[in-house]
PDB file with SEQRES, HELIX, SHEET and CRYST1 records, atoms N, CA, C and O in Angstrom:
SEQRES   1 A   69  MET ASN LYS PHE GLN THR ILE GLN LYS VAL ALA GLU ASP          
SEQRES   2 A   69  MET GLY ILE ASP ILE SER TYR ILE ARG SER MET ILE LYS          
SEQRES   3 A   69  ASN LYS ASP LEU THR ALA HIS LYS ILE ASN GLY TYR LYS          
SEQRES   4 A   69  ARG ILE TYR ILE ASP VAL GLU GLU PHE ASN ASN SER ILE          
SEQRES   5 A   69  LYS PRO ILE ASN SER ILE SER ASP GLU ILE ASP LEU ASP          
SEQRES   6 A   69  LYS PHE LEU ILE                                              
HELIX    1 AA1 ILE A    7  MET A   14  1                                   8    
HELIX    2 AA2 ILE A   18  LYS A   26  1                                   9    
HELIX    3 AA3 VAL A   45  SER A   51  1                                   7    
HELIX    4 AA4 LEU A   64  LYS A   66  5                                   3    
SHEET    1 AA1 2 PHE A   4  THR A   6  0                                        
SHEET    2 AA1 2 TYR A  42  ASP A  44 -1                                        
CRYST1    1.000    1.000    1.000  90.00  90.00  90.00 P 1           1          
ATOM      1  N   MET A   1       1.669   5.372  14.469  1.00  0.00           N  
ATOM      2  CA  MET A   1       1.738   5.758  13.039  1.00  0.00           C  
ATOM      3  C   MET A   1       0.426   6.498  12.678  1.00  0.00           C  
ATOM      4  O   MET A   1      -0.668   6.184  13.145  1.00  0.00           O  
ATOM      5  N   ASN A   2       0.629   7.474  11.834  1.00  0.00           N  
ATOM      6  CA  ASN A   2      -0.515   8.264  11.353  1.00  0.00           C  
ATOM      7  C   ASN A   2      -1.356   7.478  10.432  1.00  0.00           C  
ATOM      8  O   ASN A   2      -0.852   6.643   9.682  1.00  0.00           O  
ATOM      9  N   LYS A   3      -2.693   7.733  10.466  1.00  0.00           N  
ATOM     10  CA  LYS A   3      -3.563   7.002   9.569  1.00  0.00           C  
ATOM     11  C   LYS A   3      -3.392   7.523   8.110  1.00  0.00           C  
ATOM     12  O   LYS A   3      -3.461   6.742   7.160  1.00  0.00           O  
ATOM     13  N   PHE A   4      -3.168   8.849   7.951  1.00  0.00           N  
ATOM     14  CA  PHE A   4      -2.976   9.408   6.627  1.00  0.00           C  
ATOM     15  C   PHE A   4      -1.514   9.858   6.512  1.00  0.00           C  
ATOM     16  O   PHE A   4      -0.947  10.486   7.406  1.00  0.00           O  
ATOM     17  N   GLN A   5      -0.931   9.491   5.338  1.00  0.00           N  
ATOM     18  CA  GLN A   5       0.366   9.910   4.999  1.00  0.00           C  
ATOM     19  C   GLN A   5       0.408  10.365   3.533  1.00  0.00           C  
ATOM     20  O   GLN A   5      -0.449  10.010   2.725  1.00  0.00           O  
ATOM     21  N   THR A   6       1.434  11.159   3.225  1.00  0.00           N  
ATOM     22  CA  THR A   6       1.528  11.646   1.881  1.00  0.00           C  
ATOM     23  C   THR A   6       2.009  10.540   0.958  1.00  0.00           C  
ATOM     24  O   THR A   6       2.612   9.567   1.409  1.00  0.00           O  
ATOM     25  N   ILE A   7       1.748  10.686  -0.314  1.00  0.00           N  
ATOM     26  CA  ILE A   7       2.132   9.766  -1.368  1.00  0.00           C  
ATOM     27  C   ILE A   7       3.594   9.496  -1.308  1.00  0.00           C  
ATOM     28  O   ILE A   7       4.017   8.342  -1.361  1.00  0.00           O  
ATOM     29  N   GLN A   8       4.432  10.600  -1.193  1.00  0.00           N  
ATOM     30  CA  GLN A   8       5.841  10.525  -1.146  1.00  0.00           C  
ATOM     31  C   GLN A   8       6.307   9.667   0.030  1.00  0.00           C  
ATOM     32  O   GLN A   8       7.195   8.832  -0.145  1.00  0.00           O  
ATOM     33  N   LYS A   9       5.757   9.841   1.173  1.00  0.00           N  
ATOM     34  CA  LYS A   9       6.167   9.166   2.384  1.00  0.00           C  
ATOM     35  C   LYS A   9       5.824   7.646   2.285  1.00  0.00           C  
ATOM     36  O   LYS A   9       6.643   6.793   2.629  1.00  0.00           O  
ATOM     37  N   VAL A  10       4.660   7.356   1.833  1.00  0.00           N  
ATOM     38  CA  VAL A  10       4.290   5.917   1.650  1.00  0.00           C  
ATOM     39  C   VAL A  10       5.144   5.270   0.589  1.00  0.00           C  
ATOM     40  O   VAL A  10       5.556   4.125   0.774  1.00  0.00           O  
ATOM     41  N   ALA A  11       5.431   5.923  -0.495  1.00  0.00           N  
ATOM     42  CA  ALA A  11       6.294   5.308  -1.515  1.00  0.00           C  
ATOM     43  C   ALA A  11       7.748   5.108  -0.958  1.00  0.00           C  
ATOM     44  O   ALA A  11       8.390   4.091  -1.218  1.00  0.00           O  
ATOM     45  N   GLU A  12       8.196   6.041  -0.245  1.00  0.00           N  
ATOM     46  CA  GLU A  12       9.548   5.836   0.356  1.00  0.00           C  
ATOM     47  C   GLU A  12       9.559   4.709   1.378  1.00  0.00           C  
ATOM     48  O   GLU A  12      10.467   3.878   1.376  1.00  0.00           O  
ATOM     49  N   ASP A  13       8.543   4.674   2.262  1.00  0.00           N  
ATOM     50  CA  ASP A  13       8.516   3.599   3.278  1.00  0.00           C  
ATOM     51  C   ASP A  13       8.358   2.231   2.641  1.00  0.00           C  
ATOM     52  O   ASP A  13       8.983   1.278   3.106  1.00  0.00           O  
ATOM     53  N   MET A  14       7.576   2.096   1.630  1.00  0.00           N  
ATOM     54  CA  MET A  14       7.279   0.794   0.986  1.00  0.00           C  
ATOM     55  C   MET A  14       8.368   0.415  -0.085  1.00  0.00           C  
ATOM     56  O   MET A  14       8.434  -0.746  -0.490  1.00  0.00           O  
ATOM     57  N   GLY A  15       9.193   1.356  -0.529  1.00  0.00           N  
ATOM     58  CA  GLY A  15      10.179   1.109  -1.479  1.00  0.00           C  
ATOM     59  C   GLY A  15       9.681   0.951  -2.884  1.00  0.00           C  
ATOM     60  O   GLY A  15      10.245   0.201  -3.681  1.00  0.00           O  
ATOM     61  N   ILE A  16       8.606   1.673  -3.190  1.00  0.00           N  
ATOM     62  CA  ILE A  16       8.047   1.659  -4.541  1.00  0.00           C  
ATOM     63  C   ILE A  16       8.097   3.080  -5.079  1.00  0.00           C  
ATOM     64  O   ILE A  16       8.395   4.056  -4.391  1.00  0.00           O  
ATOM     65  N   ASP A  17       7.765   3.114  -6.438  1.00  0.00           N  
ATOM     66  CA  ASP A  17       7.785   4.418  -7.095  1.00  0.00           C  
ATOM     67  C   ASP A  17       6.476   5.107  -6.850  1.00  0.00           C  
ATOM     68  O   ASP A  17       5.438   4.471  -6.666  1.00  0.00           O  
ATOM     69  N   ILE A  18       6.542   6.453  -6.849  1.00  0.00           N  
ATOM     70  CA  ILE A  18       5.356   7.346  -6.597  1.00  0.00           C  
ATOM     71  C   ILE A  18       4.352   7.096  -7.725  1.00  0.00           C  
ATOM     72  O   ILE A  18       3.150   7.156  -7.465  1.00  0.00           O  
ATOM     73  N   SER A  19       4.758   6.831  -8.911  1.00  0.00           N  
ATOM     74  CA  SER A  19       3.871   6.683 -10.026  1.00  0.00           C  
ATOM     75  C   SER A  19       2.931   5.479  -9.861  1.00  0.00           C  
ATOM     76  O   SER A  19       1.806   5.483 -10.360  1.00  0.00           O  
ATOM     77  N   TYR A  20       3.421   4.439  -9.145  1.00  0.00           N  
ATOM     78  CA  TYR A  20       2.584   3.312  -8.833  1.00  0.00           C  
ATOM     79  C   TYR A  20       1.426   3.655  -7.986  1.00  0.00           C  
ATOM     80  O   TYR A  20       0.325   3.159  -8.226  1.00  0.00           O  
ATOM     81  N   ILE A  21       1.611   4.479  -7.005  1.00  0.00           N  
ATOM     82  CA  ILE A  21       0.536   4.965  -6.116  1.00  0.00           C  
ATOM     83  C   ILE A  21      -0.445   5.868  -6.886  1.00  0.00           C  
ATOM     84  O   ILE A  21      -1.658   5.799  -6.687  1.00  0.00           O  
ATOM     85  N   ARG A  22       0.107   6.707  -7.761  1.00  0.00           N  
ATOM     86  CA  ARG A  22      -0.727   7.601  -8.543  1.00  0.00           C  
ATOM     87  C   ARG A  22      -1.619   6.771  -9.468  1.00  0.00           C  
ATOM     88  O   ARG A  22      -2.790   7.104  -9.649  1.00  0.00           O  
ATOM     89  N   SER A  23      -1.084   5.696 -10.055  1.00  0.00           N  
ATOM     90  CA  SER A  23      -1.877   4.831 -10.879  1.00  0.00           C  
ATOM     91  C   SER A  23      -3.010   4.140 -10.131  1.00  0.00           C  
ATOM     92  O   SER A  23      -4.103   3.919 -10.651  1.00  0.00           O  
ATOM     93  N   MET A  24      -2.685   3.805  -8.863  1.00  0.00           N  
ATOM     94  CA  MET A  24      -3.747   3.182  -8.068  1.00  0.00           C  
ATOM     95  C   MET A  24      -4.827   4.168  -7.734  1.00  0.00           C  
ATOM     96  O   MET A  24      -5.984   3.761  -7.637  1.00  0.00           O  
ATOM     97  N   ILE A  25      -4.534   5.438  -7.551  1.00  0.00           N  
ATOM     98  CA  ILE A  25      -5.581   6.459  -7.354  1.00  0.00           C  
ATOM     99  C   ILE A  25      -6.352   6.684  -8.632  1.00  0.00           C  
ATOM    100  O   ILE A  25      -7.576   6.809  -8.595  1.00  0.00           O  
ATOM    101  N   LYS A  26      -5.660   6.740  -9.782  1.00  0.00           N  
ATOM    102  CA  LYS A  26      -6.353   6.930 -11.066  1.00  0.00           C  
ATOM    103  C   LYS A  26      -7.342   5.795 -11.379  1.00  0.00           C  
ATOM    104  O   LYS A  26      -8.417   6.008 -11.941  1.00  0.00           O  
ATOM    105  N   ASN A  27      -6.908   4.527 -10.971  1.00  0.00           N  
ATOM    106  CA  ASN A  27      -7.726   3.355 -11.276  1.00  0.00           C  
ATOM    107  C   ASN A  27      -8.768   3.170 -10.160  1.00  0.00           C  
ATOM    108  O   ASN A  27      -9.467   2.156 -10.150  1.00  0.00           O  
ATOM    109  N   LYS A  28      -8.882   4.060  -9.283  1.00  0.00           N  
ATOM    110  CA  LYS A  28      -9.824   4.071  -8.116  1.00  0.00           C  
ATOM    111  C   LYS A  28      -9.653   2.876  -7.212  1.00  0.00           C  
ATOM    112  O   LYS A  28     -10.619   2.388  -6.626  1.00  0.00           O  
ATOM    113  N   ASP A  29      -8.383   2.384  -7.092  1.00  0.00           N  
ATOM    114  CA  ASP A  29      -8.047   1.381  -6.104  1.00  0.00           C  
ATOM    115  C   ASP A  29      -7.727   2.018  -4.762  1.00  0.00           C  
ATOM    116  O   ASP A  29      -7.807   1.354  -3.728  1.00  0.00           O  
ATOM    117  N   LEU A  30      -7.376   3.260  -4.765  1.00  0.00           N  
ATOM    118  CA  LEU A  30      -7.100   4.053  -3.561  1.00  0.00           C  
ATOM    119  C   LEU A  30      -7.935   5.328  -3.640  1.00  0.00           C  
ATOM    120  O   LEU A  30      -8.266   5.794  -4.730  1.00  0.00           O  
ATOM    121  N   THR A  31      -8.270   5.882  -2.490  1.00  0.00           N  
ATOM    122  CA  THR A  31      -8.939   7.148  -2.364  1.00  0.00           C  
ATOM    123  C   THR A  31      -7.973   8.239  -1.998  1.00  0.00           C  
ATOM    124  O   THR A  31      -7.204   8.109  -1.046  1.00  0.00           O  
ATOM    125  N   ALA A  32      -8.010   9.318  -2.755  1.00  0.00           N  
ATOM    126  CA  ALA A  32      -7.117  10.472  -2.428  1.00  0.00           C  
ATOM    127  C   ALA A  32      -7.779  11.426  -1.443  1.00  0.00           C  
ATOM    128  O   ALA A  32      -8.959  11.734  -1.604  1.00  0.00           O  
ATOM    129  N   HIS A  33      -7.093  11.885  -0.471  1.00  0.00           N  
ATOM    130  CA  HIS A  33      -7.633  12.757   0.524  1.00  0.00           C  
ATOM    131  C   HIS A  33      -6.869  14.109   0.551  1.00  0.00           C  
ATOM    132  O   HIS A  33      -5.663  14.128   0.307  1.00  0.00           O  
ATOM    133  N   LYS A  34      -7.540  15.208   0.837  1.00  0.00           N  
ATOM    134  CA  LYS A  34      -6.838  16.457   1.106  1.00  0.00           C  
ATOM    135  C   LYS A  34      -7.301  16.866   2.489  1.00  0.00           C  
ATOM    136  O   LYS A  34      -8.459  16.736   2.886  1.00  0.00           O  
ATOM    137  N   ILE A  35      -6.260  17.389   3.214  1.00  0.00           N  
ATOM    138  CA  ILE A  35      -6.499  17.755   4.580  1.00  0.00           C  
ATOM    139  C   ILE A  35      -6.480  19.296   4.681  1.00  0.00           C  
ATOM    140  O   ILE A  35      -5.490  19.921   4.299  1.00  0.00           O  
ATOM    141  N   ASN A  36      -7.523  19.887   5.171  1.00  0.00           N  
ATOM    142  CA  ASN A  36      -7.633  21.369   5.318  1.00  0.00           C  
ATOM    143  C   ASN A  36      -7.265  22.202   4.098  1.00  0.00           C  
ATOM    144  O   ASN A  36      -6.736  23.305   4.240  1.00  0.00           O  
ATOM    145  N   GLY A  37      -7.537  21.694   2.915  1.00  0.00           N  
ATOM    146  CA  GLY A  37      -7.281  22.417   1.657  1.00  0.00           C  
ATOM    147  C   GLY A  37      -5.882  22.564   1.260  1.00  0.00           C  
ATOM    148  O   GLY A  37      -5.579  23.353   0.365  1.00  0.00           O  
ATOM    149  N   TYR A  38      -4.967  21.820   1.900  1.00  0.00           N  
ATOM    150  CA  TYR A  38      -3.499  21.850   1.488  1.00  0.00           C  
ATOM    151  C   TYR A  38      -3.381  21.174   0.151  1.00  0.00           C  
ATOM    152  O   TYR A  38      -4.239  20.371  -0.217  1.00  0.00           O  
ATOM    153  N   LYS A  39      -2.326  21.484  -0.591  1.00  0.00           N  
ATOM    154  CA  LYS A  39      -2.128  20.934  -1.931  1.00  0.00           C  
ATOM    155  C   LYS A  39      -1.697  19.515  -1.896  1.00  0.00           C  
ATOM    156  O   LYS A  39      -1.897  18.817  -2.889  1.00  0.00           O  
ATOM    157  N   ARG A  40      -1.135  19.038  -0.864  1.00  0.00           N  
ATOM    158  CA  ARG A  40      -0.600  17.628  -0.822  1.00  0.00           C  
ATOM    159  C   ARG A  40      -1.779  16.705  -0.728  1.00  0.00           C  
ATOM    160  O   ARG A  40      -2.820  17.003  -0.141  1.00  0.00           O  
ATOM    161  N   ILE A  41      -1.549  15.535  -1.357  1.00  0.00           N  
ATOM    162  CA  ILE A  41      -2.593  14.479  -1.361  1.00  0.00           C  
ATOM    163  C   ILE A  41      -2.135  13.402  -0.387  1.00  0.00           C  
ATOM    164  O   ILE A  41      -0.991  12.947  -0.407  1.00  0.00           O  
ATOM    165  N   TYR A  42      -3.061  13.023   0.449  1.00  0.00           N  
ATOM    166  CA  TYR A  42      -2.794  12.028   1.501  1.00  0.00           C  
ATOM    167  C   TYR A  42      -3.585  10.768   1.131  1.00  0.00           C  
ATOM    168  O   TYR A  42      -4.623  10.838   0.473  1.00  0.00           O  
ATOM    169  N   ILE A  43      -3.071   9.620   1.570  1.00  0.00           N  
ATOM    170  CA  ILE A  43      -3.778   8.391   1.410  1.00  0.00           C  
ATOM    171  C   ILE A  43      -3.841   7.658   2.732  1.00  0.00           C  
ATOM    172  O   ILE A  43      -2.948   7.785   3.571  1.00  0.00           O  
ATOM    173  N   ASP A  44      -4.935   6.864   2.918  1.00  0.00           N  
ATOM    174  CA  ASP A  44      -5.093   6.118   4.068  1.00  0.00           C  
ATOM    175  C   ASP A  44      -4.151   4.873   4.001  1.00  0.00           C  
ATOM    176  O   ASP A  44      -4.255   4.034   3.106  1.00  0.00           O  
ATOM    177  N   VAL A  45      -3.250   4.806   4.976  1.00  0.00           N  
ATOM    178  CA  VAL A  45      -2.227   3.768   4.967  1.00  0.00           C  
ATOM    179  C   VAL A  45      -2.878   2.400   5.135  1.00  0.00           C  
ATOM    180  O   VAL A  45      -2.436   1.448   4.491  1.00  0.00           O  
ATOM    181  N   GLU A  46      -3.886   2.257   5.952  1.00  0.00           N  
ATOM    182  CA  GLU A  46      -4.572   0.934   6.093  1.00  0.00           C  
ATOM    183  C   GLU A  46      -5.253   0.545   4.797  1.00  0.00           C  
ATOM    184  O   GLU A  46      -5.199  -0.637   4.457  1.00  0.00           O  
ATOM    185  N   GLU A  47      -5.877   1.409   4.055  1.00  0.00           N  
ATOM    186  CA  GLU A  47      -6.452   1.135   2.796  1.00  0.00           C  
ATOM    187  C   GLU A  47      -5.452   0.728   1.752  1.00  0.00           C  
ATOM    188  O   GLU A  47      -5.707  -0.141   0.918  1.00  0.00           O  
ATOM    189  N   PHE A  48      -4.276   1.388   1.814  1.00  0.00           N  
ATOM    190  CA  PHE A  48      -3.165   0.983   0.925  1.00  0.00           C  
ATOM    191  C   PHE A  48      -2.654  -0.422   1.231  1.00  0.00           C  
ATOM    192  O   PHE A  48      -2.456  -1.218   0.313  1.00  0.00           O  
ATOM    193  N   ASN A  49      -2.432  -0.746   2.539  1.00  0.00           N  
ATOM    194  CA  ASN A  49      -1.977  -2.064   2.928  1.00  0.00           C  
ATOM    195  C   ASN A  49      -2.984  -3.160   2.625  1.00  0.00           C  
ATOM    196  O   ASN A  49      -2.597  -4.296   2.350  1.00  0.00           O  
ATOM    197  N   ASN A  50      -4.255  -2.842   2.672  1.00  0.00           N  
ATOM    198  CA  ASN A  50      -5.275  -3.825   2.383  1.00  0.00           C  
ATOM    199  C   ASN A  50      -5.405  -4.044   0.856  1.00  0.00           C  
ATOM    200  O   ASN A  50      -5.896  -5.090   0.431  1.00  0.00           O  
ATOM    201  N   SER A  51      -4.987  -3.103   0.060  1.00  0.00           N  
ATOM    202  CA  SER A  51      -5.125  -3.226  -1.390  1.00  0.00           C  
ATOM    203  C   SER A  51      -3.980  -4.017  -1.984  1.00  0.00           C  
ATOM    204  O   SER A  51      -4.077  -4.405  -3.148  1.00  0.00           O  
ATOM    205  N   ILE A  52      -2.879  -4.289  -1.249  1.00  0.00           N  
ATOM    206  CA  ILE A  52      -1.764  -5.084  -1.673  1.00  0.00           C  
ATOM    207  C   ILE A  52      -2.079  -6.522  -1.590  1.00  0.00           C  
ATOM    208  O   ILE A  52      -2.376  -6.999  -0.495  1.00  0.00           O  
ATOM    209  N   LYS A  53      -2.041  -7.259  -2.655  1.00  0.00           N  
ATOM    210  CA  LYS A  53      -2.366  -8.717  -2.681  1.00  0.00           C  
ATOM    211  C   LYS A  53      -1.205  -9.399  -3.326  1.00  0.00           C  
ATOM    212  O   LYS A  53      -0.589  -8.847  -4.238  1.00  0.00           O  
ATOM    213  N   PRO A  54      -0.881 -10.609  -2.870  1.00  0.00           N  
ATOM    214  CA  PRO A  54       0.171 -11.430  -3.545  1.00  0.00           C  
ATOM    215  C   PRO A  54      -0.230 -11.901  -4.880  1.00  0.00           C  
ATOM    216  O   PRO A  54      -1.406 -12.200  -5.090  1.00  0.00           O  
ATOM    217  N   ILE A  55       0.695 -11.989  -5.825  1.00  0.00           N  
ATOM    218  CA  ILE A  55       0.355 -12.544  -7.150  1.00  0.00           C  
ATOM    219  C   ILE A  55       0.020 -13.985  -7.113  1.00  0.00           C  
ATOM    220  O   ILE A  55      -0.966 -14.419  -7.709  1.00  0.00           O  
ATOM    221  N   ASN A  56       0.821 -14.737  -6.427  1.00  0.00           N  
ATOM    222  CA  ASN A  56       0.513 -16.174  -6.290  1.00  0.00           C  
ATOM    223  C   ASN A  56       0.833 -16.540  -4.838  1.00  0.00           C  
ATOM    224  O   ASN A  56       1.674 -15.930  -4.177  1.00  0.00           O  
ATOM    225  N   SER A  57       0.147 -17.524  -4.401  1.00  0.00           N  
ATOM    226  CA  SER A  57       0.352 -17.960  -3.018  1.00  0.00           C  
ATOM    227  C   SER A  57       1.376 -19.115  -2.929  1.00  0.00           C  
ATOM    228  O   SER A  57       1.152 -20.194  -3.478  1.00  0.00           O  
ATOM    229  N   ILE A  58       2.470 -18.877  -2.248  1.00  0.00           N  
ATOM    230  CA  ILE A  58       3.464 -19.919  -2.170  1.00  0.00           C  
ATOM    231  C   ILE A  58       3.218 -20.847  -0.905  1.00  0.00           C  
ATOM    232  O   ILE A  58       3.885 -21.863  -0.707  1.00  0.00           O  
ATOM    233  N   SER A  59       2.236 -20.422  -0.094  1.00  0.00           N  
ATOM    234  CA  SER A  59       1.882 -21.224   1.116  1.00  0.00           C  
ATOM    235  C   SER A  59       1.388 -22.607   0.774  1.00  0.00           C  
ATOM    236  O   SER A  59       1.503 -23.530   1.581  1.00  0.00           O  
ATOM    237  N   ASP A  60       0.840 -22.759  -0.414  1.00  0.00           N  
ATOM    238  CA  ASP A  60       0.330 -24.134  -0.907  1.00  0.00           C  
ATOM    239  C   ASP A  60       1.549 -24.979  -1.263  1.00  0.00           C  
ATOM    240  O   ASP A  60       1.479 -26.206  -1.194  1.00  0.00           O  
ATOM    241  N   GLU A  61       2.636 -24.372  -1.630  1.00  0.00           N  
ATOM    242  CA  GLU A  61       3.781 -25.157  -2.078  1.00  0.00           C  
ATOM    243  C   GLU A  61       4.712 -25.514  -0.887  1.00  0.00           C  
ATOM    244  O   GLU A  61       5.548 -26.408  -1.023  1.00  0.00           O  
ATOM    245  N   ILE A  62       4.594 -24.891   0.178  1.00  0.00           N  
ATOM    246  CA  ILE A  62       5.489 -25.111   1.330  1.00  0.00           C  
ATOM    247  C   ILE A  62       4.870 -26.186   2.253  1.00  0.00           C  
ATOM    248  O   ILE A  62       3.734 -26.033   2.703  1.00  0.00           O  
ATOM    249  N   ASP A  63       5.591 -27.231   2.523  1.00  0.00           N  
ATOM    250  CA  ASP A  63       5.189 -28.230   3.490  1.00  0.00           C  
ATOM    251  C   ASP A  63       5.723 -27.894   4.891  1.00  0.00           C  
ATOM    252  O   ASP A  63       6.879 -28.201   5.184  1.00  0.00           O  
ATOM    253  N   LEU A  64       4.943 -27.293   5.735  1.00  0.00           N  
ATOM    254  CA  LEU A  64       5.395 -26.797   7.034  1.00  0.00           C  
ATOM    255  C   LEU A  64       5.785 -27.980   7.958  1.00  0.00           C  
ATOM    256  O   LEU A  64       6.498 -27.757   8.936  1.00  0.00           O  
ATOM    257  N   ASP A  65       5.352 -29.202   7.689  1.00  0.00           N  
ATOM    258  CA  ASP A  65       5.749 -30.300   8.530  1.00  0.00           C  
ATOM    259  C   ASP A  65       7.237 -30.629   8.419  1.00  0.00           C  
ATOM    260  O   ASP A  65       7.761 -31.329   9.285  1.00  0.00           O  
ATOM    261  N   LYS A  66       7.913 -30.169   7.426  1.00  0.00           N  
ATOM    262  CA  LYS A  66       9.342 -30.375   7.257  1.00  0.00           C  
ATOM    263  C   LYS A  66      10.190 -29.395   8.014  1.00  0.00           C  
ATOM    264  O   LYS A  66      11.415 -29.510   8.008  1.00  0.00           O  
ATOM    265  N   PHE A  67       9.577 -28.434   8.664  1.00  0.00           N  
ATOM    266  CA  PHE A  67      10.297 -27.321   9.351  1.00  0.00           C  
ATOM    267  C   PHE A  67      10.034 -27.406  10.821  1.00  0.00           C  
ATOM    268  O   PHE A  67       8.951 -27.827  11.226  1.00  0.00           O  
ATOM    269  N   LEU A  68      11.008 -27.013  11.657  1.00  0.00           N  
ATOM    270  CA  LEU A  68      10.745 -26.887  13.079  1.00  0.00           C  
ATOM    271  C   LEU A  68      10.074 -25.539  13.345  1.00  0.00           C  
ATOM    272  O   LEU A  68      10.495 -24.475  12.890  1.00  0.00           O  
ATOM    273  N   ILE A  69       9.012 -25.671  14.108  1.00  0.00           N  
ATOM    274  CA  ILE A  69       8.276 -24.403  14.439  1.00  0.00           C  
ATOM    275  C   ILE A  69       8.220 -24.305  15.949  1.00  0.00           C  
ATOM    276  O   ILE A  69       7.663 -23.347  16.485  1.00  0.00           O  
TER     277      ILE A  69                                                      
END                                                                             
C-alpha cells in the first residue's frame, strides 16, 4: 500500500465523504501534501488512520469471560 494517497481514494476506501477529509485538513488534524507540484492533494494514510478515534469504548462493557476465545 502506498504511504500517500489522494483524498478521493482514501474517502472511497474508507466509505466516507470527501468533505470530511477536507474538514480534517482545514482543522489541521491532517497534513496536506503535494507531490512534484501536481494539483492533487495527497494525505499520509498512516496519519489518517492514527487520527481516527472511537467515540466511546465498548470494550469496558463486554465481559470476555462469557465468550470462547
